[in-house]
C-alpha positions in Angstrom: -0.2 0.2 0.1 1.7 3.4 -0.9 1.3 6.4 1.0 1.0 9.5 -0.5 2.8 12.5 0.4 1.7 15.3 2.2 1.9 17.3 -1.4 0.1 14.8 -3.1 -2.7 14.8 -0.7 -3.1 18.9 -1.2 -3.0 18.0 -4.9 -5.5 15.7 -5.0 -7.8 17.4 -2.3 -7.4 20.8 -5.2 -8.3 18.8 -7.7 -11.5 17.8 -5.8 -12.5 21.1 -4.6 -11.8 22.6 -8.4 -14.1 19.5 -9.5 -16.9 20.5 -7.5 -17.0 24.1 -8.0 -16.6 24.1 -11.7 -19.7 21.5 -11.9 -21.3 24.1 -9.2 -20.7 27.0 -11.7 -21.7 24.9 -15.0 -25.2 23.7 -13.0 -25.8 27.5 -12.0 -25.4 28.3 -15.7 -28.4 25.8 -16.4 -30.7 27.3 -13.8 -29.7 31.2 -15.5 -30.2 30.5 -18.8 -33.5 29.0 -17.6 -34.5 32.5 -16.4 -33.4 34.4 -19.5 -35.0 32.2 -21.9 -38.3 31.6 -20.3 -38.9 35.3 -19.8 -37.8 36.3 -23.7 -39.2 33.2 -25.3 -35.9 31.7 -26.4 -38.1 28.0 -27.0 -34.5 25.9 -28.3 -32.3 27.1 -25.2 -34.9 27.1 -22.4 -35.9 23.1 -24.0 -32.1 22.7 -24.2 -31.9 22.9 -20.1 -33.9 19.8 -19.7 -33.0 15.9 -20.6 -35.1 14.4 -23.4 -37.2 12.8 -20.7 -36.7 15.9 -18.4 -40.2 16.4 -16.2 -41.3 20.2 -15.3 -43.5 19.8 -12.2 -45.4 23.1 -11.0 -47.1 22.5 -7.7 -49.0 25.2 -6.6 -49.6 25.3 -2.8 -52.3 28.5 -2.8 -55.8 29.5 -5.2 -56.8 26.1 -5.3 -55.6 25.7 -9.2 -54.6 22.3 -10.4 -51.3 21.4 -10.3 -49.5 21.2 -13.7 -46.9 18.2 -14.9 -44.9 18.4 -18.4 -43.2 15.1 -19.0 -41.0 14.6 -22.0 -39.8 17.1 -25.4 -42.9 17.2 -26.7 -44.9 18.5 -23.6 -42.3 20.4 -22.9 -42.0 22.5 -26.2 -45.6 23.0 -25.8 -45.5 24.4 -22.1 -42.6 27.0 -23.7 -44.6 27.7 -26.8 -47.4 29.0 -24.7 -45.8 30.8 -22.1 -45.9 34.8 -21.9 -42.6 36.7 -23.3 -41.6 40.0 -24.0 -42.1 42.2 -25.6 -46.2 40.9 -25.3 -45.3 40.4 -21.6 -42.7 41.8 -19.6 -41.7 39.8 -16.5 -38.6 38.4 -15.0 -38.0 34.9 -13.0 -35.5 35.6 -10.2 -32.8 32.6 -8.5 -32.4 33.4 -4.9 -29.9 31.3 -2.7 -29.4 28.4 -4.8 -28.4 25.6 -2.6 -26.2 23.2 -4.4 -25.2 19.5 -4.1 -22.8 17.9 -6.1 -22.5 13.5 -6.4 -20.4 12.8 -9.6 -22.5 13.3 -12.7 -25.7 14.6 -10.6 -27.2 17.3 -8.7 -29.3 18.8 -6.6 -30.7 22.5 -6.0 -32.8 23.7 -3.8 -33.5 27.7 -4.3 -36.0 30.3 -4.3 -37.6 32.2 -7.1 -39.4 35.4 -7.2 -41.2 36.5 -10.7 -41.8 40.1 -11.2 -44.1 41.2 -14.0 -44.7 44.6 -15.3 -48.4 45.8 -15.1 -49.7 47.6 -18.2 -48.7 51.0 -17.2 -45.0 49.2 -16.7 -45.2 49.3 -13.0 -43.7 46.2 -11.4 -45.7 43.9 -9.2 -44.9 40.8 -7.2 -46.6 37.9 -9.4 -45.2 35.1 -7.6 -42.7 33.3 -5.1 -41.8 30.2 -4.5 -39.2 27.3 -4.0 -37.7 25.7 -6.6 -36.6 21.6 -6.1 -34.4 20.6 -9.0 -32.5 17.4 -9.9 -30.0 17.6 -12.9 -27.3 15.3 -14.7 -24.4 16.0 -16.6 -25.0 15.1 -20.3 -22.8 13.6 -22.5 -22.1 17.0 -24.6 -20.7 17.8 -20.6 -23.8 20.4 -20.3 -26.1 20.1 -17.0 -29.7 19.5 -17.6 -32.7 18.7 -15.5 -34.2 15.8 -14.7 -36.7 17.2 -12.6 -37.6 20.7 -12.0 -40.4 21.0 -9.3 -41.8 24.8 -8.7 -43.4 25.0 -5.7 -45.3 28.1 -6.0 -46.0 29.2 -2.2 -47.9 32.9 -3.1 -49.0 34.0 -6.6 -51.4 36.9 -7.9 -54.3 35.9 -9.3 -55.4 37.5 -12.8 -57.9 36.1 -14.7 -55.8 35.0 -17.3 -54.5 32.3 -14.9 
């Protein structure tokens, strides 16, 4: 049994730490791409945030409206095609305080979200807030993609179009 020298142990520790930092930044890039693409109707980019068999599960804890679940590429494509977007509707999906856990080529993220909309006069209004519960994998091309994104909507402004 060979024993590593202190410098080899330190090098191995730095390599592991560097891997985790790079993986975490790559996971965060997917979360950020999701928000930018949904707000501006970049459908191809939004779909690319998910695996082909990915799931987007919207769980509304308020207002008594039904939960919605989109499974697979076709269902996800229908969701994003129908979603509001600039310039017809100005809104921003904001990601807050993500806690990322990396385990090899898998990651989980718990974070908060806020969606801010502009009313007809351009005044910002809080549309919704809640929590994302995400599971991602590192795909063959090196990109991290959602296998499951759960949006737990904890509060929502109810409008006739909702």
